[in-house]
C-alpha positions in Angstrom: -33.8 -51.2 -67.5 -32.8 -51.8 -63.9 -35.6 -52.6 -61.5 -36.3 -50.5 -58.4 -34.9 -53.1 -56.1 -31.6 -53.1 -58.0 -31.0 -49.3 -57.3 -28.8 -48.4 -54.4 -30.8 -47.0 -51.4 -31.3 -43.2 -51.2 -29.3 -41.6 -48.3 -30.7 -38.3 -47.0 -29.4 -36.2 -44.1 -31.6 -33.4 -42.6 -29.8 -30.7 -40.5 -31.3 -27.8 -38.6 -29.4 -24.6 -37.6 -29.7 -23.8 -34.8 -30.7 -27.1 -33.1 -32.5 -25.2 -30.3 -34.5 -22.0 -30.9 -36.5 -19.4 -29.0 -39.9 -18.9 -30.4 -39.8 -16.1 -33.0 -36.3 -17.0 -34.4 -35.7 -18.5 -37.8 -34.2 -22.0 -38.4 -32.4 -23.1 -41.6 -33.3 -26.6 -42.8 -31.0 -28.3 -45.2 -31.4 -31.7 -46.9 -28.3 -33.4 -48.3 -28.9 -36.6 -50.3 -27.1 -39.0 -52.7 -28.1 -39.1 -56.3 -29.8 -36.6 -58.5 -32.8 -35.2 -56.6 -35.6 -34.0 -58.7 -38.1 -33.1 -56.1 -38.1 -31.7 -52.5 -41.3 -31.5 -50.4 -41.0 -29.7 -47.1 -43.4 -30.0 -44.1 -43.4 -28.7 -40.5 -45.9 -29.6 -37.7 -46.2 -25.9 -36.6 -45.0 -22.6 -37.8 -44.5 -21.4 -41.3 -42.0 -22.1 -44.1 -40.7 -19.2 -46.1 -41.5 -19.3 -49.8 -39.9 -22.4 -51.4 -40.0 -24.4 -54.5 -39.6 -28.2 -55.2 -36.0 -27.5 -56.3 -34.9 -26.0 -53.0 -32.6 -28.2 -50.9 -32.6 -25.5 -48.2 -35.5 -23.6 -46.7 -36.1 -21.2 -43.8 -38.6 -22.0 -41.1 -40.1 -19.1 -39.1 -41.0 -20.3 -35.6 -43.2 -17.3 -34.6 -46.4 -19.4 -34.8 -44.8 -22.5 -33.3 -45.8 -23.4 -29.7 -43.3 -24.1 -27.0 -42.1 -27.7 -27.1 -40.7 -30.1 -29.6 -41.6 -29.4 -33.3 -41.0 -31.8 -36.1 -39.7 -30.8 -39.6 -40.0 -33.3 -42.5 -38.6 -33.4 -45.9 -39.5 -35.9 -48.7 -37.0 -36.2 -51.6 -37.6 -38.0 -54.9 -34.8 -39.3 -57.2 -36.0 -40.1 -60.7 -33.0 -41.8 -62.4 -35.3 -42.5 -65.4 -38.8 -41.8 -66.1 -39.8 -45.3 -65.2 -37.6 -45.6 -62.1 -38.4 -43.5 -58.9 -36.9 -43.5 -55.4 -38.3 -41.6 -52.4 -37.1 -41.0 -48.9 -38.6 -39.2 -45.9 -36.6 -37.7 -43.1 -37.8 -36.0 -39.9 -35.9 -33.9 -37.3 -37.2 -32.7 -33.9 -36.3 -29.2 -32.8 -36.9 -27.9 -29.2 -38.7 -24.5 -29.2 -38.2 -22.4 -26.0 -40.8 -19.8 -25.0 -38.9 -16.6 -24.0 -35.5 -15.1 -24.7 -32.6 -17.5 -25.0 -30.0 -17.0 -22.3 -26.4 -16.9 -23.3 -23.9 -18.9 -21.4 -21.1 -16.9 -19.9 -18.0 -18.7 -18.7 -15.3 -16.9 -16.6 -12.8 -17.8 -13.9 -13.0 -16.5 -10.3 -10.2 -16.3 -7.7 -9.9 -19.0 -5.1 -12.1 -18.6 -2.1 -10.8 -16.4 0.7 -11.6 -17.0 4.4 -11.9 -13.9 6.5 -9.7 -13.9 9.7 -10.1 -11.8 12.8 -6.6 -10.4 12.6 -7.7 -8.3 9.7 -9.2 -5.9 12.2 -5.7 -5.2 13.6 -4.5 -4.3 10.1 -7.4 -2.0 9.7 -6.6 -0.3 13.0 -3.0 0.1 11.9 -4.0 1.8 8.7 -6.4 4.1 10.5 -3.7 5.0 13.1 -1.2 5.7 10.4 -3.6 8.0 8.6 -4.4 9.9 11.8 -0.6 10.5 12.4 0.0 11.8 8.9 1.3 15.3 8.3 -2.0 16.7 7.0 -3.7 15.7 10.2 -0.8 17.1 12.2 -0.8 20.4 10.3 -4.5 20.8 10.7 -4.3 20.1 14.4 -1.4 22.6 15.0 -3.1 25.3 13.0 -6.4 24.7 14.7 -5.1 24.7 18.2 -2.5 27.5 17.9 -3.4 29.7 15.0 -7.1 29.7 14.2 -9.9 31.4 16.1 -13.0 29.6 17.2 -15.4 31.7 15.0 -17.0 29.9 12.1 -16.1 26.4 13.2 -18.6 23.6 13.3 -19.4 21.6 16.4 -17.1 18.7 15.7 -14.1 21.0 14.9 -14.7 23.0 18.1 -14.8 19.8 20.1 -11.5 18.7 18.5 -10.0 22.1 19.2 -11.1 21.9 22.8 -9.6 18.4 23.3 -6.4 19.6 21.7 -6.1 22.6 23.9 -6.9 20.6 27.0 -4.1 18.1 26.1 -1.8 21.0 25.3 -2.4 22.6 28.7 -1.6 19.3 30.4 1.7 19.0 28.5 2.7 22.6 29.2 2.2 22.2 32.9 5.0 19.6 33.0 7.5 21.1 30.6 9.4 24.3 30.1 12.4 25.6 28.1 15.2 27.5 29.9 15.5 30.2 27.3 13.8 33.6 27.0 11.6 34.6 24.1 10.8 31.1 22.8 7.1 31.0 23.6 6.1 30.4 20.0 8.5 27.5 19.6 7.5 26.1 23.0 3.8 26.1 22.0 4.7 24.3 18.8 6.7 21.7 20.7 4.0 21.1 23.3 1.3 21.0 20.6 3.2 18.4 18.7 3.5 16.3 21.9 -0.2 16.8 22.6 -1.0 15.6 19.0 1.2 12.5 19.5 -0.5 11.7 22.8 -4.0 12.0 21.2 -3.3 10.2 17.9 -0.5 7.7 18.6 -1.9 4.3 19.7 -5.2 2.4 19.8 -7.4 1.5 22.7 -7.7 -2.3 23.4 -11.0 -2.6 25.2 -13.8 -4.9 24.1 -16.3 -2.5 25.8 -15.3 0.3 23.4 -14.6 -1.5 20.1 -15.2 1.5 17.9 -12.4 3.7 19.1 -9.6 2.1 17.0 -11.7 2.6 13.9 -13.0 6.2 14.5 -13.1 8.1 11.3 -12.3 5.0 9.2 -12.8 5.3 5.4 -14.9 2.2 4.7 -14.8 2.7 1.0 -11.0 2.3 1.1 -11.3 -0.9 3.1 -13.8 -2.7 0.8 -11.4 -4.0 -1.7 -9.0 -5.3 1.0 -11.7 -7.6 2.4 -11.9 -9.8 -0.7 -14.5 -12.2 0.7 -17.3 -9.5 0.3 -18.4 -6.1 1.5 -17.5 -5.3 5.1 -19.2 -2.9 7.6 -17.8 -1.1 10.6 -19.9 -3.3 12.9 -18.3 -6.4 11.4 -14.8 -5.0 11.8 -15.6 -4.2 15.5 -16.9 -7.7 16.1 -13.7 -9.1 14.5 -11.7 -6.8 16.8 -13.5 -8.0 19.9 -12.8 -11.6 18.9 -9.1 -10.8 18.1 -8.0 -9.2 21.3 -7.3 -11.3 24.4 -7.5 -10.8 28.2 -4.2 -10.2 30.1 -3.4 -13.5 31.9 -2.6 -11.7 35.2 -5.7 -9.4 35.0 -8.7 -10.8 33.0 -10.4 -7.3 33.2 -7.7 -5.9 31.0 -7.3 -6.8 27.3 -4.3 -6.5 25.0 -3.1 -7.8 21.6 -2.5 -11.6 21.4 1.3 -11.0 20.9 1.5 -9.1 24.2 -0.7 -11.7 25.9 1.7 -14.4 24.8 4.7 -12.4 26.2 3.0 -11.9 29.6 1.9 -15.5 29.8 5.6 -16.5 29.5 6.5 -14.3 32.4 3.8 -15.7 34.7 6.0 -18.0 36.6 9.1 -15.7 36.8 9.8 -15.2 40.6 10.6 -11.9 42.3 8.4 -9.6 40.3 6.5 -8.0 43.1 3.0 -8.4 44.3 1.1 -6.0 42.1 -1.8 -7.2 39.9 0.4 -7.6 36.8 3.3 -8.9 38.8 5.5 -5.9 38.4 6.1 -3.0 40.9 4.8 0.3 39.6 2.9 -1.4 36.8 0.9 1.7 35.7 3.2 2.4 32.8 3.1 -1.3 31.7 -0.7 -1.3 32.0 -1.0 1.7 29.7 1.4 0.3 27.1 -0.5 -3.0 27.0 -3.9 -1.4 26.6 -2.8 1.6 24.5 0.0 0.3 22.2 1.6 3.2 20.2 1.7 2.2 16.5 4.8 3.9 15.1 7.8 2.4 13.5 11.3 3.8 13.4 11.6 2.8 9.7 9.4 5.9 9.0 12.2 8.1 10.5 14.9 6.3 8.6 13.4 6.9 5.2 12.3 10.4 6.1 15.9 11.2 7.2 17.2 9.7 3.9 14.9 12.2 2.1 17.2 14.9 3.6 14.5 16.6 5.6 16.8 16.8 8.7 19.8 18.0 6.6 17.6 20.7 5.0 16.8 22.0 8.5 20.4 21.9 9.5 21.5 24.0 6.5 18.7 26.5 7.1 19.6 26.7 10.8 23.3 27.3 10.0 22.4 30.1 7.6 20.0 31.6 10.1 23.0 31.9 12.5 25.0 33.6 9.8 27.3 30.6 9.3 28.7 30.3 5.8 29.3 27.1 3.9 32.8 25.7 3.4 32.2 25.6 -0.3 31.4 28.5 -2.6 29.0 29.9 -3.7 26.6 29.5 -0.8 23.1 28.9 -2.2 21.5 30.2 1.0 23.6 33.4 1.1 20.5 35.6 0.6 18.2 33.9 3.1 16.5 36.7 4.9 13.6 36.2 7.3 12.0 39.4 8.7 11.7 39.4 12.5 8.0 40.4 12.1 7.2 37.1 10.5 6.4 34.2 12.9 9.0 31.9 11.3 11.9 34.0 12.6 11.0 33.5 16.2 10.1 29.8 15.6 13.6 29.2 14.1 15.2 31.1 17.0 13.6 28.7 19.5 14.3 25.7 17.3 18.0 26.5 17.3 18.1 27.3 21.0 16.6 23.8 21.7 19.2 22.0 19.6 20.9 20.4 22.6 17.6 18.8 23.6 17.1 17.0 20.3 18.3 13.6 19.2 21.6 13.6 17.3 22.2 12.0 13.9 24.5 9.5 15.6 21.9 8.6 18.2 19.3 7.7 15.6 21.9 5.9 13.5 22.7 3.6 16.3 19.0 2.8 16.8 18.5 2.2 13.1 21.3 -0.4 13.4 19.7 -2.0 16.5 16.2 -2.2 14.9 17.0 -3.1 11.3 20.7 -3.5 10.8 20.8 -0.4 8.6 22.4 3.0 9.2 23.2 6.3 7.7 26.3 7.2 5.7 27.7 10.7 5.7 30.2 13.2 7.2 28.2 13.7 10.4 27.7 10.0 11.1 30.6 8.5 13.1 31.9 5.0 12.5 29.3 2.9 14.4 30.3 0.1 16.8 26.9 -1.2 17.7 26.5 -3.7 20.5 23.5 -5.4 18.9 22.7 -5.2 15.2 20.0 -6.9 13.2 22.4 -8.0 10.4 19.9 -10.5 9.0 16.8 -8.2 8.9 17.3 -6.7 5.5 17.8 -10.2 3.9 14.6 -11.5 5.6 12.5 -8.5 4.8 13.5 -8.3 1.1 13.0 -12.1 0.8 9.5 -11.6 2.2 8.8 -8.9 -0.3 10.0 -11.2 -3.1 7.7 -14.0 -1.8 4.8 -11.6 -1.8 5.4 -10.7 -5.5 5.4 -14.4 -6.4 2.1 -14.8 -4.4 0.5 -11.9 -6.3 1.5 -13.4 -9.6 -0.2 -16.7 -8.6 -3.2 -14.9 -7.3 -3.7 -13.0 -10.6 -3.6 -16.4 -12.5 -7.2 -17.7 -12.0 -6.1 -21.2 -12.9 -3.7 -21.4 -9.8 -4.5 -21.3 -6.1 -1.8 -19.2 -4.5 0.2 -20.9 -1.7 0.4 -18.8 1.5 2.9 -21.1 3.3 6.0 -19.4 1.9 4.7 -16.0 2.9 3.8 -17.4 6.4 7.4 -18.6 6.8 8.8 -15.3 5.7 6.5 -13.5 8.2 7.7 -15.6 11.0 11.3 -14.9 10.2 10.8 -11.1 10.0 8.6 -11.0 13.1 11.4 -12.8 15.1 14.0 -10.3 14.0 11.8 -7.3 14.7 11.0 -8.5 18.2 14.7 -9.1 18.9 15.3 -5.4 18.3 12.4 -4.4 20.5 14.5 -3.5 23.5 16.2 -0.6 25.4 15.2 2.5 23.5 12.3 1.0 21.6 9.2 3.1 21.9 10.8 6.2 23.5 13.3 7.0 20.7 10.8 6.4 17.8 8.3 8.6 19.7 10.8 11.5 20.1 12.2 11.1 16.6 8.7 11.3 15.1 7.8 14.4 17.2 11.0 16.2 16.1 10.6 15.3 12.4 6.9 16.4 12.4 8.0 19.8 13.7 10.7 20.0 11.0 8.1 19.2 8.3 5.8 21.9 9.7 8.5 24.5 9.7 9.5 23.8 6.1 5.8 23.9 5.1 5.4 27.5 6.5 4.4 30.1 3.9 7.5 32.2 4.7 9.8 29.2 3.9 8.0 28.4 0.7 8.2 31.9 -0.5 12.0 31.8 -0.1 12.3 28.2 -1.4 9.5 28.0 -3.9 8.5 24.6 -5.1 7.7 23.7 -8.7 4.2 25.0 -9.3 3.1 22.2 -11.5 4.2 19.3 -9.2 1.3 18.1 -7.1 3.1 17.3 -3.8 0.9 15.3 -1.4 2.4 17.3 1.5 3.6 20.9 1.3 7.0 20.3 3.0 8.2 18.0 0.2 8.5 20.8 -2.4 10.8 22.8 0.0 13.1 19.8 0.5 13.3 19.1 -3.2 14.3 22.7 -3.9 16.9 22.5 -1.1 18.4 19.4 -2.7 18.5 21.1 -6.0 20.3 24.2 -4.6 22.8 22.1 -2.6 23.5 19.6 -5.4 22.3 16.7 -3.4 20.4 13.7 -4.7 17.9 14.4 -7.5 15.5 11.6 -6.4 12.1 13.2 -5.6 11.2 13.3 -1.9 7.9 11.6 -2.8 9.6 8.2 -3.2 11.2 8.4 0.3 7.8 9.5 1.8 6.2 6.4 0.2 9.0 4.2 1.6 8.4 5.6 5.0 4.6 5.4 5.1 4.3 2.0 3.3 7.2 0.4 5.2 5.9 1.5 8.5 2.4 0.0 8.0 3.8 -3.3 6.7 6.3 -3.7 9.6 3.7 -2.8 12.2 1.4 -5.5 11.0 4.3 -8.0 11.3 5.6 -6.7 14.6 2.3 -6.8 16.5 1.0 -9.9 14.9 1.2 -13.2 16.8 2.9 -14.9 13.9 4.8 -17.5 15.9 1.4 -19.0 16.9 0.0 -19.0 13.4 0.1 -22.3 11.5 -2.7 -21.8 8.8 -1.7 -20.4 5.4 -5.0 -18.5 5.1 -3.7 -16.0 7.7 -0.6 -15.2 5.7 -2.5 -15.2 2.4 -5.0 -12.6 3.8 -2.1 -10.6 5.1 -0.5 -10.4 1.6 -3.8 -9.6 -0.1 -4.6 -6.9 2.5 -1.3 -5.1 2.2 -0.8 -5.6 -1.5 -0.9 -1.9 -2.3 1.6 -1.0 0.4 4.0 -3.9 -0.6 4.0 -3.1 -4.3 4.2 0.6 -3.5 7.3 0.0 -1.3 8.9 -2.2 -4.0 8.4 0.5 -6.6 9.6 3.4 -4.4 12.7 1.3 -3.4 13.7 0.9 -7.0 13.1 4.6 -7.8 15.3 5.7 -4.8 18.1 3.1 -4.9 17.9 1.6 -8.4 17.5 -1.9 -7.0 14.6 -4.1 -8.1 13.4 -6.2 -5.2 11.4 -8.5 -7.5 14.4 -9.9 -9.3 15.7 -13.4 -8.5 18.9 -11.9 -7.1 18.3 -11.0 -3.4 19.7 -7.6 -2.5 21.1 -7.4 1.1 23.1 -4.2 0.7 22.2 -1.3 3.0 20.0 1.3 1.2 22.5 4.1 2.3 25.2 2.4 0.2 23.0 2.5 -2.9 22.0 6.1 -2.2 25.6 7.2 -1.9 26.5 5.4 -5.1 23.7 7.2 -7.0 24.7 10.6 -5.5 28.3 10.0 -6.7 27.0 9.1 -10.2 24.9 12.2 -10.3 27.8 14.4 -9.4 30.0 12.7 -12.0 27.4 13.3 -14.7 27.0 17.0 -13.6 30.8 17.4 -13.7 31.1 16.0 -17.2 28.4 18.4 -18.3 30.2 21.4 -16.9 33.5 20.3 -18.5 31.8 19.9 -21.9 30.4 23.4 -21.7 33.9 24.9 -21.4 35.2 23.3 -24.7 38.8 23.0 -25.9 41.6 23.8 -23.5 39.1 25.1 -20.9 37.3 21.7 -20.9 40.6 19.9 -20.2 41.4 22.2 -17.3 37.9 21.8 -15.9 38.3 18.0 -16.2 41.5 18.1 -14.2 39.9 20.2 -11.5 37.0 17.7 -11.3 39.5 14.8 -10.9 41.2 16.7 -8.1 38.0 17.5 -6.3 37.1 15.3 -3.3 34.6 12.5 -3.9 31.0 13.6 -3.3 29.6 12.3 0.0 26.1 12.1 1.6 25.3 15.6 2.9 25.5 15.0 6.6 
């Protein structure tokens, strides 16, 4: 018989699960030992053990009666190899008991910190100005001033109506049309100009910081200021800190970009002795303190939606001019003279010589952005100054922004704003190079004319003759009329909504680049904030561009082809598919003859 000292030592391990408990929870205690254990004896300093026997190597401990603190659990095991040989071992474990519910640990990633910059107030003013110049606002203004009576209007609406009519009266006193029986159209034209005067532009005055943000939708601005909630008072304080006094007249304030331009002209000799240094500087003073926030790109994309061409075709039919091709889809257009639209169209056609021509706008598109229109009515342009590098720079900036967004969505990466900043500087330089000669005047006139065209196409008389699809929720009523016209005429089948998004989103993005003082910015936070603020517009523009032209601006291959070229290609592809369908319907010999006629037909062109 081996003695007790000759037996190997008994190894016991005691484990508790969980190792830390909240009072009231249960703990599983388990003893693992070497050898054949004959007896387990369990003890706890506080609390109760569930029913157990001396054969249980695992027990449950209820901690409801245990106090908060450290509680000790003990197990004694006995190994009887033979009746005359016994080994015992005692093991203790200390378990922390917490008084109260156990808190769970939640781990998540957050985006990198964002520093707010004062220039964000300018971007908010641009968005607010763009909203106030929208078609819905324009339609409400024209209907309120010209069509609706003053009965049943609330105080705010009556005040708006009074302001509109006062501005309308001021415009009418300085303008007239040399044609009889055009009073209705004249009222529409002067009301549109009055609307533009009231809504186009923002006041730069630290004493009245709330005017650029009047009527702002703060709920729509919250997610754009990613460093936390923002109030209108905070935006107004940022605006006051952003604007700068004019170097020649500290009592006047303007945007930092304009202040930089005027500072560079301070030492130019021979500019007269007026306060700003220019003779007759009242016009300059107004433009510096009331910059008009409109962009000609809006007109370009609106024109590519075939709004203008739709009005041209309707005007030709109103004058009883038949199309060169048969059948004429507008042959049965009849507008009763008792309806208001008839007299409005009469005045619109009579005023044709006073409107901008397609060629005039095409030359200015080329001067601003290096892009133009393609069609029968557009002559071969020989521009004196073209922004041939703009499209490359702008599309490169959009690609850099998509890369920035991908980095920003990855919480493990801090997005780098320097590439976006360099792209902004390049686009800003090209935009300001095209900011000469007709800048300001032609975009103003083109916007006024296209707003009138939209209003005419949105008239109930027009929509009754060219009914839009009832189940399509168009954001603006004129879009359905243009889509119907494109369907009747066999033009592009791209919905007008995509061109509208290109116009609206593109205008806002370019305005924020044009009027920002980007050449003086060296911090990447400014560019990073710009990309985050305009993310919805940038991604919306990229999507609408792909829907309209078929080109993905997020691909690695940079596209520098004019949009009109892509649009013409898609129109030709659409006509080819339609021709194949008509040929297939004929069948047999008839199909072959139809195919020959299609091959002999002239190549489809843009409908200008």
